[in-house]
Residue, then its C-alpha position, 0 to 999 in steps of 0.5 A: x473455524x472462522x470464515x471471513x466473508x466479504x462479498x461486497x468485493x465481488x464487483x471490484x474482483x469482476x471489474x479488475x480481473x482483466x488479463x494482461x498489462x492492457x486491462x490491468x488496474x496496476x499497469x493503467x495506475x503505473x502510467x499515472x501522475x500521483x493525485x488524489x483523483x486516481x488515489x496514486x500516492x507515489x510513483x517510481x520507475x519500480x514501484x507504485x503506492x496508491x489507496x484502495x478504493x474499496x479500503x477495508x479499513x481506514x488508510x488501506x494503501x497498496x503497494x505494486x511493482x510497476x511492471x506486470x509481474x505475477x510472481x515474487x520469482x519474477x522480480x528483480x533484485x532491484x524491484x525486490x529491494x525497493x518494494x520492500x522499501x516501500x512497504x516500510x515507508x508506508x508503514x511508517x507514515x501510516x504509523x505516524x498519521x494514525x497511530x493504529x494498533x497494529x497492521x495486516x501486510x500481505x499479499x494474495x497470489x491467485x484468485x483462489x488465495x483471494x487476488x482481486x487483481x490477477x497477474x500483478x504483484x502488489x502488496x495491501x497495507x491495512x492499519x488495525x485498532x483495537x476493536x475496529x471490527x464490529x457488527x456492521x459487516x456481518x449483519x448489514x453487509x457495510x463497512x463503516x469508514x470514519x474518513x473520506x478517501x481524499x481526507x485519507x489520500x491527503x493525510x497519507x500523502x503529507x505523512x509519506x513526505x514527512x517520513x522521507x524528510x525524516x529519513x533523508x535527515x537521519x541519513x544526513x545525520x549519520x554521514x556526518x557522525x561518520x565523517x567527524x570519526x574519520x576526522x578524528x583519526 
């Protein structure tokens, strides 16, 4: 059996393990406006997208519901739909900007499952490339990331904006085609 060990994350887990909305990372970030300094890429009334301060890879984004909800069963239908849409938007933006060979997209519910922030649903979107793992994390307890968080933030924010523009343009074209079909009838 292979074992994935990430001991370097323990200080983050210990710090982020606060109980309830008052000490919750995602509740706090959900009250802040998007910006490079706080790593918040986007915020809607229901969803938050932000960079991970301790990324597994360049472009590691977390998407969370803004309301302090601990399980999928706690989500409203609207939250479920919106968070799923944001996962797709972030994946599209990362694909556009970084052209990864694949993604790890998922969540960990509970400490034993590996959750670093307990009690607040959030998903990780981690771009992956062939050969992106090497000996450094194992031997030197060091993950080599070739890009600063500031640069990553700027690239993803720009790609998200471009992805949103394309989606709006595409929606307009669909409406135009439908309208044209109706006019022909």
